[in-house]
SEKOLDREN-172039 format. One record per residue (C-alpha): residue number from 1; residue in one letter; x, y, z. Coordinates in nm, 3 decimals, padded with zeros to 5 digits. Layout:
BEGIN
<atom seq="NUM" type="A" X="X" Y="Y" Z="Z"/>
...
END
This chain:
BEGIN
<atom seq="1" type="M" X="-02.212" Y="-05.106" Z="-05.030"/>
<atom seq="2" type="V" X="-02.228" Y="-04.748" Z="-05.154"/>
<atom seq="3" type="D" X="-02.379" Y="-04.635" Z="-04.825"/>
<atom seq="4" type="G" X="-02.098" Y="-04.807" Z="-04.633"/>
<atom seq="5" type="T" X="-01.835" Y="-04.638" Z="-04.848"/>
<atom seq="6" type="M" X="-01.999" Y="-04.297" Z="-04.801"/>
<atom seq="7" type="T" X="-02.019" Y="-04.350" Z="-04.425"/>
<atom seq="8" type="T" X="-01.651" Y="-04.443" Z="-04.408"/>
<atom seq="9" type="A" X="-01.554" Y="-04.138" Z="-04.613"/>
<atom seq="10" type="T" X="-01.768" Y="-03.913" Z="-04.393"/>
<atom seq="11" type="E" X="-01.612" Y="-04.054" Z="-04.075"/>
<atom seq="12" type="H" X="-01.265" Y="-04.003" Z="-04.223"/>
<atom seq="13" type="M" X="-01.347" Y="-03.641" Z="-04.307"/>
<atom seq="14" type="D" X="-01.488" Y="-03.584" Z="-03.959"/>
<atom seq="15" type="L" X="-01.176" Y="-03.732" Z="-03.799"/>
<atom seq="16" type="A" X="-00.950" Y="-03.513" Z="-04.014"/>
<atom seq="17" type="D" X="-01.157" Y="-03.208" Z="-03.920"/>
<atom seq="18" type="V" X="-01.129" Y="-03.291" Z="-03.549"/>
<atom seq="19" type="E" X="-00.752" Y="-03.338" Z="-03.581"/>
<atom seq="20" type="R" X="-00.723" Y="-03.003" Z="-03.761"/>
<atom seq="21" type="R" X="-00.923" Y="-02.826" Z="-03.493"/>
<atom seq="22" type="I" X="-00.727" Y="-02.984" Z="-03.208"/>
<atom seq="23" type="K" X="-00.397" Y="-02.887" Z="-03.372"/>
<atom seq="24" type="A" X="-00.519" Y="-02.530" Z="-03.414"/>
<atom seq="25" type="I" X="-00.636" Y="-02.517" Z="-03.051"/>
<atom seq="26" type="F" X="-00.300" Y="-02.650" Z="-02.931"/>
<atom seq="27" type="I" X="-00.096" Y="-02.401" Z="-03.133"/>
<atom seq="28" type="G" X="-00.319" Y="-02.112" Z="-03.037"/>
<atom seq="29" type="S" X="-00.313" Y="-02.210" Z="-02.671"/>
<atom seq="30" type="I" X="00.061" Y="-02.275" Z="-02.645"/>
<atom seq="31" type="G" X="00.132" Y="-01.927" Z="-02.773"/>
<atom seq="32" type="N" X="-00.099" Y="-01.786" Z="-02.508"/>
<atom seq="33" type="L" X="00.086" Y="-01.984" Z="-02.239"/>
<atom seq="34" type="V" X="00.421" Y="-01.854" Z="-02.358"/>
<atom seq="35" type="E" X="00.300" Y="-01.493" Z="-02.355"/>
<atom seq="36" type="W" X="00.168" Y="-01.518" Z="-02.000"/>
<atom seq="37" type="Y" X="00.486" Y="-01.691" Z="-01.888"/>
<atom seq="38" type="D" X="00.693" Y="-01.403" Z="-02.025"/>
<atom seq="39" type="F" X="00.462" Y="-01.149" Z="-01.865"/>
<atom seq="40" type="Y" X="00.475" Y="-01.302" Z="-01.517"/>
<atom seq="41" type="A" X="00.843" Y="-01.392" Z="-01.524"/>
<atom seq="42" type="Y" X="00.894" Y="-01.021" Z="-01.458"/>
<atom seq="43" type="T" X="00.710" Y="-01.033" Z="-01.125"/>
<atom seq="44" type="A" X="00.860" Y="-01.369" Z="-01.028"/>
<atom seq="45" type="F" X="01.218" Y="-01.244" Z="-01.067"/>
<atom seq="46" type="A" X="01.177" Y="-00.875" Z="-00.976"/>
<atom seq="47" type="L" X="01.334" Y="-00.942" Z="-00.637"/>
<atom seq="48" type="Y" X="01.659" Y="-01.033" Z="-00.811"/>
<atom seq="49" type="F" X="01.683" Y="-00.791" Z="-01.104"/>
<atom seq="50" type="A" X="01.543" Y="-00.473" Z="-00.945"/>
<atom seq="51" type="P" X="01.878" Y="-00.377" Z="-00.787"/>
<atom seq="52" type="A" X="02.043" Y="-00.409" Z="-01.129"/>
<atom seq="53" type="F" X="01.815" Y="-00.147" Z="-01.287"/>
<atom seq="54" type="F" X="01.730" Y="00.096" Z="-01.008"/>
<atom seq="55" type="P" X="02.009" Y="00.280" Z="-00.825"/>
<atom seq="56" type="Q" X="01.836" Y="00.337" Z="-00.489"/>
<atom seq="57" type="S" X="01.999" Y="00.154" Z="-00.201"/>
<atom seq="58" type="D" X="01.665" Y="00.090" Z="-00.031"/>
<atom seq="59" type="P" X="01.534" Y="-00.251" Z="-00.149"/>
<atom seq="60" type="V" X="01.174" Y="-00.138" Z="-00.089"/>
<atom seq="61" type="V" X="01.216" Y="00.156" Z="-00.327"/>
<atom seq="62" type="Q" X="01.372" Y="-00.073" Z="-00.586"/>
<atom seq="63" type="Q" X="01.078" Y="-00.312" Z="-00.567"/>
<atom seq="64" type="L" X="00.831" Y="-00.024" Z="-00.588"/>
<atom seq="65" type="N" X="01.002" Y="00.103" Z="-00.903"/>
<atom seq="66" type="A" X="00.980" Y="-00.244" Z="-01.055"/>
<atom seq="67" type="A" X="00.613" Y="-00.261" Z="-00.955"/>
<atom seq="68" type="V" X="00.543" Y="00.075" Z="-01.123"/>
<atom seq="69" type="L" X="00.674" Y="-00.062" Z="-01.452"/>
<atom seq="70" type="F" X="00.465" Y="-00.375" Z="-01.406"/>
<atom seq="71" type="A" X="00.155" Y="-00.162" Z="-01.350"/>
<atom seq="72" type="A" X="00.236" Y="00.052" Z="-01.654"/>
<atom seq="73" type="T" X="00.205" Y="-00.250" Z="-01.879"/>
<atom seq="74" type="F" X="-00.161" Y="-00.283" Z="-01.781"/>
<atom seq="75" type="L" X="-00.219" Y="00.061" Z="-01.929"/>
<atom seq="76" type="M" X="-00.078" Y="-00.061" Z="-02.260"/>
<atom seq="77" type="R" X="-00.293" Y="-00.372" Z="-02.280"/>
<atom seq="78" type="P" X="-00.612" Y="-00.198" Z="-02.400"/>
<atom seq="79" type="L" X="-00.411" Y="-00.028" Z="-02.673"/>
<atom seq="80" type="G" X="-00.258" Y="-00.361" Z="-02.769"/>
<atom seq="81" type="G" X="-00.604" Y="-00.518" Z="-02.778"/>
<atom seq="82" type="W" X="-00.725" Y="-00.249" Z="-03.017"/>
<atom seq="83" type="L" X="-00.414" Y="-00.263" Z="-03.237"/>
<atom seq="84" type="F" X="-00.394" Y="-00.640" Z="-03.276"/>
<atom seq="85" type="G" X="-00.773" Y="-00.665" Z="-03.299"/>
<atom seq="86" type="Y" X="-00.758" Y="-00.431" Z="-03.598"/>
<atom seq="87" type="L" X="-00.485" Y="-00.646" Z="-03.754"/>
<atom seq="88" type="A" X="-00.687" Y="-00.962" Z="-03.690"/>
<atom seq="89" type="D" X="-00.995" Y="-00.818" Z="-03.859"/>
<atom seq="90" type="H" X="-00.819" Y="-00.672" Z="-04.163"/>
<atom seq="91" type="F" X="-00.521" Y="-00.902" Z="-04.221"/>
<atom seq="92" type="G" X="-00.610" Y="-01.227" Z="-04.051"/>
<atom seq="93" type="R" X="-00.611" Y="-01.397" Z="-03.713"/>
<atom seq="94" type="R" X="-00.291" Y="-01.585" Z="-03.798"/>
<atom seq="95" type="L" X="-00.092" Y="-01.267" Z="-03.867"/>
<atom seq="96" type="S" X="-00.217" Y="-01.099" Z="-03.550"/>
<atom seq="97" type="L" X="-00.139" Y="-01.399" Z="-03.330"/>
<atom seq="98" type="T" X="00.205" Y="-01.443" Z="-03.484"/>
<atom seq="99" type="L" X="00.299" Y="-01.076" Z="-03.447"/>
<atom seq="100" type="S" X="00.183" Y="-01.067" Z="-03.085"/>
<atom seq="101" type="V" X="00.410" Y="-01.354" Z="-02.983"/>
<atom seq="102" type="V" X="00.699" Y="-01.205" Z="-03.184"/>
<atom seq="103" type="C" X="00.658" Y="-00.879" Z="-02.993"/>
<atom seq="104" type="M" X="00.666" Y="-01.069" Z="-02.664"/>
<atom seq="105" type="C" X="00.985" Y="-01.237" Z="-02.783"/>
<atom seq="106" type="F" X="01.146" Y="-00.898" Z="-02.843"/>
<atom seq="107" type="G" X="01.033" Y="-00.770" Z="-02.505"/>
<atom seq="108" type="S" X="01.179" Y="-01.066" Z="-02.317"/>
<atom seq="109" type="L" X="01.500" Y="-01.061" Z="-02.520"/>
<atom seq="110" type="I" X="01.549" Y="-00.690" Z="-02.450"/>
<atom seq="111" type="I" X="01.522" Y="-00.751" Z="-02.076"/>
<atom seq="112" type="A" X="01.758" Y="-01.048" Z="-02.097"/>
<atom seq="113" type="V" X="02.039" Y="-00.855" Z="-02.269"/>
<atom seq="114" type="T" X="01.999" Y="-00.502" Z="-02.129"/>
<atom seq="115" type="P" X="02.308" Y="-00.384" Z="-01.935"/>
<atom seq="116" type="T" X="02.261" Y="-00.281" Z="-01.573"/>
<atom seq="117" type="Y" X="02.239" Y="00.067" Z="-01.426"/>
<atom seq="118" type="A" X="02.603" Y="00.041" Z="-01.318"/>
<atom seq="119" type="T" X="02.702" Y="00.005" Z="-01.685"/>
<atom seq="120" type="I" X="02.478" Y="00.246" Z="-01.877"/>
<atom seq="121" type="G" X="02.312" Y="00.457" Z="-01.608"/>
<atom seq="122" type="F" X="01.953" Y="00.577" Z="-01.647"/>
<atom seq="123" type="A" X="01.933" Y="00.417" Z="-01.991"/>
<atom seq="124" type="A" X="01.896" Y="00.080" Z="-01.816"/>
<atom seq="125" type="P" X="01.556" Y="00.148" Z="-01.649"/>
<atom seq="126" type="A" X="01.446" Y="00.336" Z="-01.963"/>
<atom seq="127" type="I" X="01.514" Y="00.030" Z="-02.181"/>
<atom seq="128" type="L" X="01.343" Y="-00.191" Z="-01.922"/>
<atom seq="129" type="A" X="01.037" Y="00.034" Z="-01.941"/>
<atom seq="130" type="L" X="01.040" Y="00.010" Z="-02.322"/>
<atom seq="131" type="A" X="01.052" Y="-00.369" Z="-02.302"/>
<atom seq="132" type="R" X="00.756" Y="-00.372" Z="-02.065"/>
<atom seq="133" type="V" X="00.557" Y="-00.144" Z="-02.295"/>
<atom seq="134" type="I" X="00.618" Y="-00.387" Z="-02.582"/>
<atom seq="135" type="E" X="00.513" Y="-00.679" Z="-02.364"/>
<atom seq="136" type="G" X="00.199" Y="-00.495" Z="-02.251"/>
<atom seq="137" type="L" X="00.098" Y="-00.427" Z="-02.610"/>
<atom seq="138" type="S" X="00.170" Y="-00.786" Z="-02.702"/>
<atom seq="139" type="L" X="-00.031" Y="-00.938" Z="-02.419"/>
<atom seq="140" type="G" X="-00.327" Y="-00.709" Z="-02.479"/>
<atom seq="141" type="G" X="-00.329" Y="-00.814" Z="-02.842"/>
<atom seq="142" type="E" X="-00.288" Y="-01.181" Z="-02.759"/>
<atom seq="143" type="Y" X="-00.583" Y="-01.187" Z="-02.523"/>
<atom seq="144" type="G" X="-00.843" Y="-01.067" Z="-02.770"/>
<atom seq="145" type="A" X="-00.702" Y="-01.231" Z="-03.082"/>
<atom seq="146" type="S" X="-00.656" Y="-01.573" Z="-02.920"/>
<atom seq="147" type="A" X="-01.006" Y="-01.564" Z="-02.769"/>
<atom seq="148" type="T" X="-01.147" Y="-01.487" Z="-03.114"/>
<atom seq="149" type="Y" X="-00.943" Y="-01.756" Z="-03.285"/>
<atom seq="150" type="L" X="-01.019" Y="-02.030" Z="-03.032"/>
<atom seq="151" type="S" X="-01.393" Y="-01.961" Z="-03.046"/>
<atom seq="152" type="E" X="-01.400" Y="-01.946" Z="-03.426"/>
<atom seq="153" type="V" X="-01.193" Y="-02.257" Z="-03.489"/>
<atom seq="154" type="A" X="-01.404" Y="-02.471" Z="-03.254"/>
<atom seq="155" type="D" X="-01.706" Y="-02.665" Z="-03.369"/>
<atom seq="156" type="E" X="-02.050" Y="-02.556" Z="-03.253"/>
<atom seq="157" type="K" X="-02.086" Y="-02.832" Z="-02.994"/>
<atom seq="158" type="H" X="-01.752" Y="-02.762" Z="-02.821"/>
<atom seq="159" type="R" X="-01.708" Y="-02.388" Z="-02.860"/>
<atom seq="160" type="G" X="-01.712" Y="-02.317" Z="-02.486"/>
<atom seq="161" type="F" X="-01.476" Y="-02.606" Z="-02.407"/>
<atom seq="162" type="Y" X="-01.219" Y="-02.507" Z="-02.670"/>
<atom seq="163" type="S" X="-01.235" Y="-02.141" Z="-02.571"/>
<atom seq="164" type="S" X="-01.167" Y="-02.235" Z="-02.208"/>
<atom seq="165" type="F" X="-00.810" Y="-02.321" Z="-02.301"/>
<atom seq="166" type="Q" X="-00.734" Y="-01.951" Z="-02.316"/>
<atom seq="167" type="Y" X="-00.777" Y="-01.923" Z="-01.939"/>
<atom seq="168" type="V" X="-00.619" Y="-02.264" Z="-01.873"/>
<atom seq="169" type="T" X="-00.302" Y="-02.155" Z="-02.052"/>
<atom seq="170" type="L" X="-00.313" Y="-01.816" Z="-01.878"/>
<atom seq="171" type="I" X="-00.279" Y="-01.992" Z="-01.542"/>
<atom seq="172" type="G" X="-00.035" Y="-02.237" Z="-01.699"/>
<atom seq="173" type="G" X="00.195" Y="-01.950" Z="-01.794"/>
<atom seq="174" type="Q" X="00.194" Y="-01.816" Z="-01.439"/>
<atom seq="175" type="L" X="00.265" Y="-02.160" Z="-01.296"/>
<atom seq="176" type="T" X="00.548" Y="-02.213" Z="-01.546"/>
<atom seq="177" type="A" X="00.712" Y="-01.888" Z="-01.436"/>
<atom seq="178" type="I" X="00.688" Y="-01.998" Z="-01.071"/>
<atom seq="179" type="I" X="00.830" Y="-02.342" Z="-01.151"/>
<atom seq="180" type="V" X="01.128" Y="-02.186" Z="-01.332"/>
<atom seq="181" type="L" X="01.183" Y="-01.958" Z="-01.031"/>
<atom seq="182" type="L" X="01.177" Y="-02.250" Z="-00.786"/>
<atom seq="183" type="L" X="01.412" Y="-02.460" Z="-00.998"/>
<atom seq="184" type="L" X="01.665" Y="-02.180" Z="-01.025"/>
<atom seq="185" type="Q" X="01.635" Y="-02.096" Z="-00.655"/>
<atom seq="186" type="K" X="01.642" Y="-02.445" Z="-00.510"/>
<atom seq="187" type="V" X="01.831" Y="-02.656" Z="-00.763"/>
<atom seq="188" type="F" X="02.059" Y="-02.473" Z="-01.003"/>
<atom seq="189" type="L" X="02.174" Y="-02.136" Z="-00.867"/>
<atom seq="190" type="T" X="02.265" Y="-01.962" Z="-00.544"/>
<atom seq="191" type="P" X="02.097" Y="-01.635" Z="-00.438"/>
<atom seq="192" type="E" X="02.416" Y="-01.448" Z="-00.528"/>
<atom seq="193" type="E" X="02.422" Y="-01.599" Z="-00.878"/>
<atom seq="194" type="L" X="02.056" Y="-01.514" Z="-00.929"/>
<atom seq="195" type="K" X="02.117" Y="-01.151" Z="-00.836"/>
<atom seq="196" type="A" X="02.433" Y="-01.126" Z="-01.044"/>
<atom seq="197" type="W" X="02.319" Y="-01.285" Z="-01.372"/>
<atom seq="198" type="G" X="02.077" Y="-01.571" Z="-01.311"/>
<atom seq="199" type="W" X="01.769" Y="-01.346" Z="-01.335"/>
<atom seq="200" type="R" X="01.837" Y="-01.317" Z="-01.708"/>
<atom seq="201" type="I" X="01.779" Y="-01.691" Z="-01.765"/>
<atom seq="202" type="P" X="01.395" Y="-01.690" Z="-01.746"/>
<atom seq="203" type="F" X="01.376" Y="-01.410" Z="-02.001"/>
<atom seq="204" type="V" X="01.606" Y="-01.600" Z="-02.238"/>
<atom seq="205" type="I" X="01.382" Y="-01.904" Z="-02.192"/>
<atom seq="206" type="G" X="01.076" Y="-01.690" Z="-02.263"/>
<atom seq="207" type="A" X="01.228" Y="-01.547" Z="-02.580"/>
<atom seq="208" type="M" X="01.318" Y="-01.895" Z="-02.707"/>
<atom seq="209" type="L" X="00.970" Y="-02.028" Z="-02.631"/>
<atom seq="210" type="A" X="00.818" Y="-01.729" Z="-02.809"/>
<atom seq="211" type="V" X="01.025" Y="-01.803" Z="-03.120"/>
<atom seq="212" type="F" X="00.902" Y="-02.163" Z="-03.109"/>
<atom seq="213" type="A" X="00.540" Y="-02.048" Z="-03.074"/>
<atom seq="214" type="A" X="00.578" Y="-01.795" Z="-03.358"/>
<atom seq="215" type="V" X="00.714" Y="-02.063" Z="-03.593"/>
<atom seq="216" type="M" X="00.424" Y="-02.293" Z="-03.505"/>
<atom seq="217" type="R" X="00.170" Y="-02.015" Z="-03.557"/>
<atom seq="218" type="R" X="00.294" Y="-01.948" Z="-03.909"/>
<atom seq="219" type="G" X="00.125" Y="-02.275" Z="-04.002"/>
<atom seq="220" type="L" X="-00.214" Y="-02.185" Z="-03.854"/>
<atom seq="221" type="H" X="-00.504" Y="-02.191" Z="-04.095"/>
<atom seq="222" type="E" X="-00.737" Y="-01.894" Z="-04.108"/>
<atom seq="223" type="T" X="-01.081" Y="-01.941" Z="-03.960"/>
<atom seq="224" type="E" X="-01.391" Y="-01.971" Z="-04.174"/>
<atom seq="225" type="A" X="-01.536" Y="-01.663" Z="-04.002"/>
<atom seq="226" type="F" X="-01.247" Y="-01.455" Z="-04.139"/>
<atom seq="227" type="M" X="-01.228" Y="-01.611" Z="-04.486"/>
<atom seq="228" type="K" X="-01.600" Y="-01.632" Z="-04.571"/>
<atom seq="229" type="P" X="-01.667" Y="-01.254" Z="-04.602"/>
<atom seq="230" type="R" X="-01.356" Y="-01.214" Z="-04.816"/>
<atom seq="231" type="R" X="-01.460" Y="-01.490" Z="-05.054"/>
<atom seq="232" type="R" X="-01.800" Y="-01.330" Z="-05.083"/>
<atom seq="233" type="S" X="-01.644" Y="-00.990" Z="-05.152"/>
<atom seq="234" type="S" X="-01.419" Y="-01.138" Z="-05.420"/>
<atom seq="235" type="R" X="-01.721" Y="-01.294" Z="-05.593"/>
<atom seq="236" type="E" X="-01.920" Y="-00.974" Z="-05.576"/>
<atom seq="237" type="A" X="-01.639" Y="-00.753" Z="-05.707"/>
<atom seq="238" type="P" X="-01.648" Y="-00.876" Z="-06.072"/>
<atom seq="239" type="S" X="-02.027" Y="-00.844" Z="-06.090"/>
<atom seq="240" type="A" X="-02.008" Y="-00.490" Z="-05.952"/>
<atom seq="241" type="T" X="-01.765" Y="-00.382" Z="-06.225"/>
<atom seq="242" type="S" X="-01.951" Y="-00.548" Z="-06.511"/>
END
């Protein structure tokens, strides 16, 4: 009877642990998807917003200018990886992951509300460049921090499987950006509306999704790999002073 009760309790604890891990994987992964959606929405809609930010009449030059800003974000990703990796190691995986998605929210929102070149002149492409720098930092930080979190929160038998969701959601973010583009092109808006104002919609969507992901990530639990050294340090501190 006692053995049966202990077995039931153990199974209940195991089930609760699995549910906790799956929830953490979902929240960590959905934030990764949102970040990659925001990042690739820029390339998906560059054809429509480039004329609004770059004054050249040649469409090829406008697209090249937009591509230069896209490439510049790749230069910021290593710096973002270092910055958010430092935050993850010293202040927690949860804080790093939450801040990274908040930064992506700001980047997308800046693009969505920035006036065009016709309204504010050269300040328009300058603000666009700033938004892309923020997004580059954010995505670089997300990549390393989410990989660390997903691997640490997984159990030993499924570590590779759980960690694979980082790449799955990376592709999912790209596909989501393409789906939004196709829906706006084929269903909801005309080409003229997309060029006039419709290109702002995907960035508004991205900012809203990022807010949702940030709120969800506030409830993430810290991994044992992060908490264990700190508990050990707190136990050793009193003995060192005595």
